[in-house]
C-alpha positions as CSV (number, residue, x, y, z in Angstrom):
1,M,-52.5,-67.7,120.9
2,A,-49.4,-66.8,122.9
3,E,-47.3,-64.1,121.5
4,R,-44.0,-65.5,120.2
5,A,-40.9,-63.9,121.8
6,V,-38.7,-62.0,119.3
7,P,-35.1,-63.2,119.6
8,Q,-32.7,-60.4,120.3
9,E,-29.2,-60.3,118.9
10,N,-26.5,-60.9,121.4
11,T,-24.1,-58.0,121.1
12,G,-21.8,-59.2,123.8
13,I,-22.4,-56.0,125.7
14,N,-23.1,-56.1,129.4
15,T,-25.2,-53.1,130.4
16,G,-24.6,-53.8,134.1
17,I,-27.9,-52.2,135.2
18,Q,-29.0,-53.7,138.5
19,Q,-31.9,-53.1,140.9
20,S,-30.6,-51.6,144.1
21,N,-32.3,-52.0,147.5
22,G,-33.4,-48.3,147.4
23,P,-35.9,-46.7,145.1
24,Y,-33.3,-46.0,142.5
25,P,-31.6,-48.7,140.4
26,E,-27.9,-48.8,140.7
27,A,-25.7,-47.9,137.7
28,T,-22.6,-50.1,138.3
29,A,-19.1,-49.8,136.9
30,E,-20.1,-52.3,134.2
31,C,-22.5,-49.8,132.6
32,L,-21.4,-48.7,129.2
33,D,-19.8,-45.3,129.2
34,L,-19.9,-43.1,126.2
35,E,-16.6,-41.4,127.1
36,D,-14.9,-44.8,127.3
37,S,-16.4,-46.2,124.1
38,H,-15.4,-43.0,122.2
39,Q,-11.9,-43.3,123.5
40,Q,-11.7,-47.0,122.4
41,G,-13.1,-46.2,119.0
42,A,-16.1,-48.3,119.6
43,C,-19.4,-47.7,117.8
44,V,-22.3,-48.3,120.2
45,Y,-25.7,-48.3,118.6
46,D,-27.8,-49.1,121.7
47,L,-26.5,-48.9,125.2
48,C,-29.3,-50.9,126.8
49,P,-31.5,-53.7,125.6
50,G,-34.8,-52.4,124.4
51,P,-38.0,-53.8,122.8
52,S,-38.4,-54.8,119.2
53,S,-39.7,-52.1,117.0
54,S,-42.9,-54.1,116.5
55,C,-44.1,-53.5,120.1
56,M,-43.4,-49.8,120.2
57,T,-45.6,-46.9,119.2
58,T,-44.4,-44.3,116.6
59,K,-43.7,-41.8,119.4
60,E,-41.8,-44.3,121.5
61,L,-39.7,-45.3,118.4
62,Q,-38.9,-41.6,117.8
63,Q,-37.9,-41.2,121.5
64,H,-35.8,-44.4,121.4
65,W,-33.8,-43.5,118.3
66,G,-33.4,-39.9,119.4
67,A,-31.9,-41.2,122.6
68,V,-29.6,-43.6,120.6
69,K,-28.4,-40.7,118.5
70,H,-27.7,-38.6,121.6
71,R,-25.7,-41.5,123.2
72,L,-23.3,-41.6,120.2
73,K,-22.0,-38.1,121.1
74,P,-19.0,-38.2,123.4
75,V,-20.3,-36.7,126.7
76,K,-18.7,-35.9,130.0
77,L,-19.4,-33.8,133.0
78,L,-17.5,-30.7,134.0
79,F,-17.7,-29.3,137.6
80,E,-17.5,-25.7,138.7
81,I,-17.6,-24.3,142.2
82,P,-18.2,-20.6,141.4
83,S,-19.2,-19.5,144.9
84,A,-19.4,-20.4,148.6
85,R,-21.3,-18.9,151.5
86,T,-20.9,-19.0,155.3
87,I,-23.8,-20.1,157.4
88,A,-23.9,-19.1,161.0
89,Q,-26.4,-20.9,163.2
90,H,-27.0,-20.8,166.9
91,L,-24.3,-23.3,167.8
92,S,-22.4,-23.8,164.6
93,K,-20.9,-22.1,161.7
94,Y,-19.9,-23.7,158.4
95,V,-19.3,-23.0,154.7
96,V,-21.4,-24.4,151.9
97,Y,-20.1,-24.7,148.3
98,Q,-22.2,-24.2,145.2
99,I,-21.4,-27.0,142.7
100,V,-22.5,-26.5,139.1
101,L,-22.7,-29.4,136.7
102,I,-22.1,-28.8,133.0
103,R,-22.5,-31.5,130.4
104,S,-20.0,-31.1,127.6
105,G,-20.3,-32.6,124.1
106,S,-23.6,-30.7,123.4
107,Y,-25.0,-27.4,124.1
108,D,-26.0,-27.4,127.8
109,S,-28.4,-24.5,128.5
110,K,-29.7,-25.7,131.9
111,R,-27.7,-24.3,134.8
112,V,-28.3,-26.7,137.7
113,S,-26.4,-26.6,141.0
114,V,-26.5,-28.0,144.5
115,E,-24.8,-26.8,147.8
116,R,-22.7,-29.1,149.8
117,R,-20.6,-28.8,153.0
118,Y,-17.0,-30.0,153.4
119,S,-18.3,-32.7,155.7
120,D,-20.4,-34.0,152.7
121,F,-17.3,-34.4,150.7
122,V,-15.6,-36.3,153.6
123,H,-18.6,-38.7,153.8
124,L,-18.5,-39.3,150.0
125,H,-14.7,-40.0,150.2
126,Q,-15.1,-42.5,153.0
127,Q,-17.9,-44.3,151.1
128,L,-15.9,-44.5,147.9
129,L,-12.8,-45.7,149.7
130,E,-14.7,-48.7,151.1
131,D,-15.5,-49.8,147.5
132,F,-12.6,-48.4,145.4
133,S,-9.6,-48.0,147.6
134,E,-7.1,-49.2,145.0
135,E,-8.6,-47.0,142.2
136,L,-8.5,-44.0,144.5
137,E,-4.9,-44.3,145.7
138,E,-3.9,-41.1,143.9
139,V,-7.1,-39.2,144.5
140,I,-6.7,-37.0,147.6
141,L,-9.5,-35.2,149.3
142,P,-8.4,-31.7,150.4
143,R,-7.4,-31.9,154.0
144,K,-9.4,-30.6,156.9
145,L,-8.2,-27.3,158.4
146,L,-8.3,-26.6,162.1
147,T,-8.1,-22.9,161.8
148,G,-8.8,-20.2,159.2
149,N,-11.8,-22.1,157.7
150,F,-13.7,-18.8,157.2
151,N,-10.9,-16.8,155.7
152,P,-11.9,-15.6,152.2
153,E,-8.6,-16.7,150.8
154,T,-8.9,-20.1,152.4
155,I,-12.4,-20.5,151.0
156,W,-11.3,-19.5,147.5
157,E,-8.4,-22.1,147.6
158,R,-10.8,-24.8,148.9
159,R,-13.3,-24.1,146.1
160,L,-10.6,-24.8,143.5
161,A,-9.3,-27.8,145.4
162,L,-12.8,-29.4,145.7
163,R,-13.5,-28.7,142.1
164,D,-10.4,-30.5,141.1
165,Y,-11.3,-33.4,143.5
166,L,-14.6,-33.9,141.8
167,A,-12.9,-33.9,138.4
168,Q,-10.5,-36.6,139.6
169,L,-13.3,-38.7,140.9
170,Y,-15.2,-38.4,137.6
171,A,-12.1,-39.5,135.7
172,V,-12.3,-42.9,137.5
173,R,-14.8,-44.9,135.6
174,C,-16.0,-47.2,138.4
175,V,-16.5,-44.2,140.6
176,R,-18.6,-42.1,138.2
177,H,-20.9,-45.1,137.8
178,S,-21.2,-45.8,141.5
179,H,-24.4,-45.0,143.4
180,H,-22.3,-43.1,146.0
181,F,-21.3,-40.5,143.4
182,L,-24.8,-40.0,142.1
183,D,-26.3,-39.9,145.6
184,F,-23.8,-37.2,146.6
185,F,-25.4,-34.8,144.1
186,T,-29.1,-35.9,144.4
187,E,-30.0,-37.7,147.6
188,P,-30.3,-34.7,150.0
189,E,-32.7,-33.0,147.6
190,Q,-34.6,-36.3,147.0
191,R,-35.1,-36.7,150.8
192,R,-36.2,-33.1,151.2
193,A,-38.6,-33.4,148.3
194,H,-40.2,-36.6,149.5
195,G,-40.5,-35.1,153.0
196,L,-42.4,-32.2,151.5
197,L,-44.5,-34.5,149.4
198,R,-45.5,-36.5,152.5
199,A,-46.4,-33.2,154.2
200,G,-48.6,-32.2,151.3
201,Q,-46.4,-29.3,150.2
202,F,-46.4,-30.3,146.6
203,G,-45.3,-27.0,145.1
204,P,-41.9,-26.9,146.9
205,A,-41.6,-30.7,146.3
206,V,-41.9,-30.1,142.5
207,A,-39.2,-27.5,142.5
208,L,-36.8,-29.8,144.2
209,L,-37.7,-32.8,142.1
210,E,-37.2,-30.8,138.9
211,T,-33.7,-30.0,140.1
212,V,-33.1,-33.7,140.9
213,L,-34.4,-34.7,137.4
214,E,-32.0,-32.3,135.7
215,L,-29.1,-33.6,137.8
216,Q,-29.9,-37.2,137.0
217,E,-30.2,-36.4,133.3
218,K,-26.8,-34.7,133.3
219,M,-25.2,-37.6,135.2
220,G,-26.4,-40.4,133.1
221,G,-30.2,-40.5,132.8
222,W,-29.9,-40.5,129.0
223,Q,-27.6,-43.5,129.4
224,S,-29.5,-45.4,132.1
225,P,-33.1,-44.1,131.8
226,V,-34.3,-46.4,134.7
227,L,-32.6,-43.9,137.1
228,L,-35.3,-41.3,136.1
229,V,-38.4,-43.3,136.7
230,P,-38.9,-42.8,140.5
231,T,-38.4,-39.0,140.0
232,L,-40.8,-38.8,137.1
233,C,-43.3,-40.8,139.1
234,A,-43.0,-38.5,142.1
235,L,-43.5,-35.5,139.8
236,T,-46.5,-37.1,138.3
237,V,-48.1,-37.5,141.8
238,C,-47.2,-34.0,142.9
239,Q,-48.6,-32.3,139.7
240,R,-51.7,-34.4,139.9
241,D,-52.3,-33.2,143.4
242,L,-51.6,-29.7,142.4
243,E,-54.4,-30.1,139.9
244,E,-52.1,-29.8,136.9
245,P,-53.3,-32.9,135.0
246,E,-51.6,-31.9,131.7
247,S,-48.1,-31.7,133.4
248,A,-48.8,-34.8,135.4
249,F,-49.8,-36.8,132.2
250,T,-46.7,-35.5,130.4
251,M,-44.4,-36.8,133.2
252,G,-46.2,-40.1,133.2
253,Q,-45.8,-40.4,129.5
254,R,-42.0,-39.9,129.9
255,A,-41.8,-42.7,132.5
256,L,-44.1,-45.3,131.0
257,P,-41.9,-46.4,128.0
258,T,-39.0,-47.0,130.3
259,V,-41.1,-48.9,132.8
260,R,-42.3,-51.2,130.0
261,R,-38.9,-51.6,128.3
262,Y,-37.1,-52.6,131.5
263,G,-39.8,-54.5,133.2
264,L,-40.1,-52.3,136.3
265,K,-43.1,-54.2,137.7
266,R,-43.5,-52.3,140.9
267,Y,-44.2,-49.1,138.9
268,R,-46.1,-50.4,135.9
269,G,-49.5,-51.1,137.4
270,P,-49.7,-48.0,139.7
271,L,-48.4,-45.7,136.8
272,L,-50.9,-47.1,134.3
273,E,-53.7,-46.6,136.8
274,M,-52.7,-43.0,137.3
275,M,-52.4,-42.5,133.5
276,V,-55.9,-43.8,132.9
277,D,-57.3,-41.5,135.5
278,L,-55.5,-38.5,134.1
279,G,-56.4,-39.5,130.6
280,Y,-60.1,-39.4,131.5
281,Q,-59.7,-36.0,133.1
282,L,-58.0,-34.6,130.0
283,G,-60.4,-36.4,127.5
284,R,-57.5,-38.5,126.0
285,P,-58.0,-41.9,124.5
286,V,-57.3,-44.4,127.3
287,A,-58.6,-47.7,125.9
288,Q,-55.2,-49.1,125.2
289,L,-53.9,-48.0,128.6
290,Q,-56.9,-49.6,130.2
291,E,-56.4,-52.8,128.4
292,E,-52.8,-52.9,129.4
293,L,-53.7,-52.2,133.0
294,V,-56.2,-55.1,133.1
295,Q,-53.5,-57.4,131.8
296,V,-51.0,-56.3,134.4
297,R,-53.5,-56.6,137.2
298,D,-54.6,-60.0,136.1
299,A,-51.0,-61.2,136.0
300,E,-50.3,-59.7,139.5
301,R,-53.4,-61.0,141.1
302,G,-52.6,-63.0,144.3
303,L,-48.9,-62.3,143.9
304,V,-48.6,-58.7,145.1
305,S,-50.9,-56.2,146.9
306,F,-52.2,-53.4,144.7
307,R,-50.9,-50.0,145.6
308,S,-51.5,-46.6,144.1
309,L,-48.7,-44.6,142.6
310,K,-48.9,-42.1,145.5
311,E,-48.7,-44.9,148.1
312,L,-45.6,-46.2,146.3
313,V,-43.9,-42.8,146.0
314,V,-44.5,-41.7,149.7
315,Q,-42.8,-44.8,151.0
316,E,-39.5,-43.9,149.2
317,F,-36.8,-42.1,151.2
318,T,-38.5,-42.7,154.5
Protein backbone atom coordinates (compact mmCIF):
# COMPACT_ATOMS: atom_id res chain seq x y z
CA MET A 1 0.00 0.00 0.00
CA ALA A 2 1.49 3.34 -1.03
CA GLU A 3 2.33 5.72 1.76
CA ARG A 4 -0.02 8.71 1.80
CA ALA A 5 1.72 12.06 1.55
CA VAL A 6 1.22 14.26 4.58
CA PRO A 7 0.00 17.70 3.48
CA GLN A 8 2.18 20.53 4.71
CA GLU A 9 0.87 23.85 5.85
CA ASN A 10 1.54 26.67 3.44
CA THR A 11 3.26 29.35 5.49
CA GLY A 12 3.67 31.74 2.58
CA ILE A 13 7.42 31.71 3.17
CA ASN A 14 9.77 31.23 0.24
CA THR A 15 13.01 29.68 1.45
CA GLY A 16 14.77 30.44 -1.81
CA ILE A 17 17.14 27.47 -1.58
CA GLN A 18 18.23 26.47 -5.07
CA GLN A 19 20.61 23.93 -6.48
CA SER A 20 23.62 25.60 -8.06
CA ASN A 21 25.77 24.19 -10.84
CA GLY A 22 28.62 23.52 -8.42
CA PRO A 23 28.76 21.09 -5.53
CA TYR A 24 27.28 23.59 -3.10
CA PRO A 25 23.64 24.69 -3.28
CA GLU A 26 23.19 28.41 -3.68
CA ALA A 27 21.64 30.46 -0.88
CA THR A 28 19.91 33.26 -2.75
CA ALA A 29 18.68 36.64 -1.58
CA GLU A 30 15.24 35.12 -1.09
CA CYS A 31 16.50 32.95 1.76
CA LEU A 32 15.04 33.89 5.09
CA ASP A 33 17.34 35.92 7.24
CA LEU A 34 17.12 35.88 11.00
CA GLU A 35 18.49 39.35 11.32
CA ASP A 36 15.81 40.66 8.96
CA SER A 37 12.98 38.71 10.59
CA HIS A 38 14.06 39.95 14.02
CA GLN A 39 14.07 43.55 12.82
CA GLN A 40 10.62 43.16 11.26
CA GLY A 41 9.17 41.61 14.40
CA ALA A 42 8.43 38.36 12.64
CA CYS A 43 8.26 35.10 14.51
CA VAL A 44 9.74 32.36 12.35
CA TYR A 45 9.31 28.82 13.63
CA ASP A 46 10.89 26.89 10.77
CA LEU A 47 13.06 28.54 8.16
CA CYS A 48 13.05 25.64 5.72
CA PRO A 49 10.49 22.98 4.87
CA GLY A 50 11.15 19.75 6.71
CA PRO A 51 9.60 16.32 7.07
CA SER A 52 6.63 15.53 9.22
CA SER A 53 7.49 14.35 12.70
CA SER A 54 6.11 10.88 11.93
CA CYS A 55 8.99 10.08 9.55
CA MET A 56 11.81 11.31 11.82
CA THR A 57 13.70 9.40 14.47
CA THR A 58 13.84 10.73 18.03
CA LYS A 59 17.42 11.90 17.50
CA GLU A 60 16.51 13.66 14.25
CA LEU A 61 13.57 15.36 15.97
CA GLN A 62 15.86 16.60 18.74
CA GLN A 63 18.34 17.93 16.16
CA HIS A 64 15.54 19.54 14.13
CA TRP A 65 13.94 21.39 17.06
CA GLY A 66 17.33 22.31 18.47
CA ALA A 67 18.11 23.95 15.14
CA VAL A 68 14.73 25.74 15.15
CA LYS A 69 15.40 27.16 18.64
CA HIS A 70 18.83 28.29 17.49
CA ARG A 71 17.33 30.04 14.47
CA LEU A 72 15.05 32.15 16.64
CA LYS A 73 18.03 34.00 18.10
CA PRO A 74 19.02 37.17 16.22
CA VAL A 75 22.40 36.31 14.74
CA LYS A 76 24.80 38.28 12.62
CA LEU A 77 28.44 38.09 11.66
CA LEU A 78 31.18 40.41 12.80
CA PHE A 79 34.47 40.68 10.97
CA GLU A 80 37.90 41.46 12.36
CA ILE A 81 41.24 41.78 10.58
CA PRO A 82 43.63 41.63 13.54
CA SER A 83 46.83 41.07 11.60
CA ALA A 84 48.52 41.03 8.23
CA ARG A 85 51.77 39.62 6.95
CA THR A 86 53.99 40.32 3.97
CA ILE A 87 54.96 37.41 1.75
CA ALA A 88 58.02 37.77 -0.46
CA GLN A 89 58.39 35.23 -3.23
CA HIS A 90 60.96 34.98 -5.99
CA LEU A 91 59.21 37.35 -8.39
CA SER A 92 56.50 38.91 -6.26
CA LYS A 93 55.74 40.45 -2.90
CA TYR A 94 52.29 40.91 -1.42
CA VAL A 95 50.33 41.31 1.81
CA VAL A 96 47.81 38.78 3.14
CA TYR A 97 45.20 39.84 5.69
CA GLN A 98 43.89 37.54 8.41
CA ILE A 99 40.09 37.71 8.53
CA VAL A 100 38.38 36.44 11.68
CA LEU A 101 34.64 35.70 11.64
CA ILE A 102 32.68 36.07 14.87
CA ARG A 103 29.01 35.13 15.20
CA SER A 104 27.12 37.38 17.55
CA GLY A 105 23.85 36.59 19.29
CA SER A 106 25.32 33.58 21.08
CA TYR A 107 28.59 32.61 22.70
CA ASP A 108 31.06 31.91 19.90
CA SER A 109 34.05 30.02 21.26
CA LYS A 110 35.44 28.88 17.90
CA ARG A 111 38.00 31.27 16.49
CA VAL A 112 38.15 30.59 12.76
CA SER A 113 40.05 32.68 10.25
CA VAL A 114 41.23 32.78 6.65
CA GLU A 115 43.89 34.79 4.84
CA ARG A 116 43.13 36.81 1.73
CA ARG A 117 45.10 39.17 -0.50
CA TYR A 118 43.88 42.56 -1.63
CA SER A 119 43.43 41.09 -5.13
CA ASP A 120 40.93 38.62 -3.64
CA PHE A 121 38.86 41.54 -2.37
CA VAL A 122 39.04 43.14 -5.82
CA HIS A 123 37.80 39.94 -7.46
CA LEU A 124 34.92 39.68 -4.96
CA HIS A 125 33.91 43.28 -5.58
CA GLN A 126 33.87 42.80 -9.35
CA GLN A 127 31.71 39.69 -9.04
CA LEU A 128 29.25 41.42 -6.72
CA LEU A 129 28.97 44.48 -8.95
CA GLU A 130 27.88 42.26 -11.84
CA ASP A 131 24.86 41.09 -9.83
CA PHE A 132 24.17 43.91 -7.36
CA SER A 133 25.43 47.16 -8.88
CA GLU A 134 22.47 49.20 -7.63
CA GLU A 135 22.61 47.78 -4.10
CA LEU A 136 26.35 48.52 -3.87
CA GLU A 137 26.29 52.12 -5.09
CA GLU A 138 27.42 53.38 -1.68
CA VAL A 139 29.80 50.51 -0.87
CA ILE A 140 33.33 51.45 -1.88
CA LEU A 141 36.25 49.05 -1.99
CA PRO A 142 39.42 50.68 -0.57
CA ARG A 143 41.38 51.91 -3.56
CA LYS A 144 44.52 50.29 -4.87
CA LEU A 145 47.79 52.00 -3.97
CA LEU A 146 50.64 52.34 -6.41
CA THR A 147 53.29 52.98 -3.77
CA GLY A 148 53.75 52.39 -0.05
CA ASN A 149 51.83 49.10 0.01
CA PHE A 150 54.26 47.53 2.48
CA ASN A 151 54.49 50.48 4.84
CA PRO A 152 53.31 49.35 8.32
CA GLU A 153 51.06 52.40 8.69
CA THR A 154 49.50 51.77 5.27
CA ILE A 155 48.88 48.12 6.12
CA TRP A 156 47.27 49.12 9.42
CA GLU A 157 44.95 51.60 7.67
CA ARG A 158 44.03 49.06 5.02
CA ARG A 159 43.23 46.44 7.66
CA LEU A 160 40.64 48.79 9.15
CA ALA A 161 39.28 49.80 5.74
CA LEU A 162 38.86 46.20 4.56
CA ARG A 163 37.19 45.26 7.85
CA ASP A 164 34.67 48.07 7.36
CA TYR A 165 34.19 47.04 3.73
CA LEU A 166 33.21 43.49 4.74
CA ALA A 167 30.79 44.89 7.33
CA GLN A 168 29.17 47.08 4.66
CA LEU A 169 28.80 44.11 2.32
CA TYR A 170 27.24 42.01 5.05
CA ALA A 171 24.73 44.79 5.76
CA VAL A 172 23.32 44.33 2.23
CA ARG A 173 20.93 41.41 2.50
CA CYS A 174 21.19 40.12 -1.06
CA VAL A 175 24.98 40.26 -0.88
CA ARG A 176 25.35 38.28 2.33
CA HIS A 177 23.14 35.56 0.84
CA SER A 178 25.01 35.44 -2.47
CA HIS A 179 27.27 32.52 -3.33
CA HIS A 180 30.04 35.03 -4.22
CA PHE A 181 30.19 36.21 -0.60
CA LEU A 182 30.28 32.67 0.78
CA ASP A 183 32.83 31.54 -1.82
CA PHE A 184 35.15 34.40 -0.87
CA PHE A 185 35.57 32.86 2.59
CA THR A 186 35.49 29.16 1.73
CA GLU A 187 36.32 28.32 -1.89
CA PRO A 188 40.16 28.59 -1.76
CA GLU A 189 40.27 26.24 1.23
CA GLN A 190 37.74 23.91 -0.41
CA ARG A 191 39.82 23.65 -3.57
CA ARG A 192 43.02 23.00 -1.63
CA ALA A 193 41.28 20.39 0.54
CA HIS A 194 39.88 18.51 -2.44
CA GLY A 195 43.27 18.65 -4.16
CA LEU A 196 44.83 17.06 -1.08
CA LEU A 197 42.04 14.47 -0.95
CA ARG A 198 42.67 13.49 -4.58
CA ALA A 199 46.38 13.19 -3.78
CA GLY A 200 45.64 10.85 -0.88
CA GLN A 201 46.78 13.38 1.75
CA PHE A 202 43.74 12.88 3.94
CA GLY A 203 45.12 14.34 7.20
CA PRO A 204 45.86 17.83 5.80
CA ALA A 205 42.58 17.65 3.85
CA VAL A 206 40.64 17.05 7.08
CA ALA A 207 42.25 20.08 8.74
CA LEU A 208 41.17 22.34 5.87
CA LEU A 209 37.69 20.81 5.61
CA GLU A 210 37.11 21.34 9.33
CA THR A 211 37.95 25.03 8.85
CA VAL A 212 35.54 25.19 5.90
CA LEU A 213 32.81 23.52 7.96
CA GLU A 214 33.20 26.02 10.80
CA LEU A 215 33.08 28.92 8.32
CA GLN A 216 29.96 27.54 6.65
CA GLU A 217 28.26 27.06 10.02
CA LYS A 218 29.02 30.66 10.99
CA MET A 219 27.87 32.00 7.63
CA GLY A 220 24.49 30.31 7.52
CA GLY A 221 24.85 26.55 7.74
CA TRP A 222 22.43 26.57 10.69
CA GLN A 223 19.98 28.42 8.43
CA SER A 224 20.58 26.53 5.16
CA PRO A 225 21.93 23.12 6.23
CA VAL A 226 22.22 21.89 2.63
CA LEU A 227 25.37 24.03 2.39
CA LEU A 228 27.12 21.70 4.83
CA VAL A 229 26.38 18.39 3.11
CA PRO A 230 29.27 18.28 0.58
CA THR A 231 31.79 19.24 3.28
CA LEU A 232 30.41 16.64 5.71
CA CYS A 233 30.57 14.00 2.95
CA ALA A 234 34.18 14.91 2.13
CA LEU A 235 35.08 14.63 5.82
CA THR A 236 33.34 11.24 5.97
CA VAL A 237 35.47 9.98 3.07
CA CYS A 238 38.74 11.34 4.49
CA GLN A 239 38.19 9.98 7.98
CA ARG A 240 37.17 6.58 6.61
CA ASP A 241 40.42 6.43 4.61
CA LEU A 242 42.37 7.55 7.70
CA GLU A 243 40.89 4.47 9.40
CA GLU A 244 38.86 6.57 11.80
CA PRO A 245 35.47 4.88 11.32
CA GLU A 246 33.89 6.41 14.44
CA SER A 247 34.61 9.97 13.27
CA ALA A 248 33.56 9.11 9.73
CA PHE A 249 30.27 7.60 10.95
CA THR A 250 29.59 10.71 13.06
CA MET A 251 30.06 13.00 10.05
CA GLY A 252 27.79 10.78 7.96
CA GLN A 253 25.16 10.90 10.69
CA ARG A 254 25.25 14.69 10.57
CA ALA A 255 24.79 14.76 6.81
CA LEU A 256 22.15 12.05 6.34
CA PRO A 257 19.09 13.77 7.92
CA THR A 258 19.60 16.83 5.70
CA VAL A 259 20.14 14.67 2.62
CA ARG A 260 16.81 12.95 3.34
CA ARG A 261 14.95 16.11 4.30
CA TYR A 262 15.86 18.09 1.20
CA GLY A 263 15.88 15.25 -1.31
CA LEU A 264 19.57 15.49 -2.24
CA LYS A 265 19.45 12.43 -4.49
CA ARG A 266 23.04 12.57 -5.74
CA TYR A 267 24.29 12.07 -2.16
CA ARG A 268 21.67 9.78 -0.67
CA GLY A 269 22.64 6.43 -2.20
CA PRO A 270 26.44 6.88 -1.91
CA LEU A 271 26.15 8.18 1.66
CA LEU A 272 23.87 5.34 2.74
CA GLU A 273 26.27 2.82 1.22
CA MET A 274 29.18 4.36 3.16
CA MET A 275 27.15 4.42 6.38
CA VAL A 276 26.26 0.74 6.03
CA ASP A 277 29.91 -0.20 5.54
CA LEU A 278 31.01 1.92 8.50
CA GLY A 279 28.18 0.55 10.62
CA TYR A 280 29.35 -3.01 9.99
CA GLN A 281 32.90 -2.05 11.00
CA LEU A 282 31.68 -0.48 14.22
CA GLY A 283 29.16 -3.18 15.06
CA ARG A 284 26.24 -0.76 14.79
CA PRO A 285 22.70 -1.84 13.79
CA VAL A 286 22.44 -1.18 10.04
CA ALA A 287 19.27 -3.07 9.03
CA GLN A 288 17.25 0.14 8.66
CA LEU A 289 20.03 1.84 6.66
CA GLN A 290 20.35 -1.25 4.46
CA GLU A 291 16.63 -1.31 3.77
CA GLU A 292 16.67 2.37 2.86
CA LEU A 293 19.67 1.81 0.58
CA VAL A 294 17.89 -1.00 -1.27
CA GLN A 295 14.85 1.22 -1.80
CA VAL A 296 17.00 4.08 -3.10
CA ARG A 297 18.96 1.81 -5.46
CA ASP A 298 15.77 0.20 -6.78
CA ALA A 299 14.30 3.64 -7.48
CA GLU A 300 17.49 4.76 -9.26
CA ARG A 301 18.02 1.61 -11.31
CA GLY A 302 18.35 2.46 -15.00
CA LEU A 303 18.14 6.19 -14.31
CA VAL A 304 21.59 7.01 -12.96
CA SER A 305 24.93 5.23 -12.74
CA PHE A 306 25.88 4.11 -9.25
CA ARG A 307 28.89 5.89 -7.76
CA SER A 308 30.59 5.57 -4.41
CA LEU A 309 30.71 8.55 -2.07
CA LYS A 310 34.46 8.86 -2.67
CA GLU A 311 33.95 8.95 -6.45
CA LEU A 312 31.37 11.68 -5.98
CA VAL A 313 33.56 13.75 -3.63
CA VAL A 314 36.79 13.59 -5.69
CA GLN A 315 34.99 15.03 -8.73
CA GLU A 316 34.08 18.22 -6.88
CA PHE A 317 36.25 21.32 -7.29
CA THR A 318 38.17 19.84 -10.21
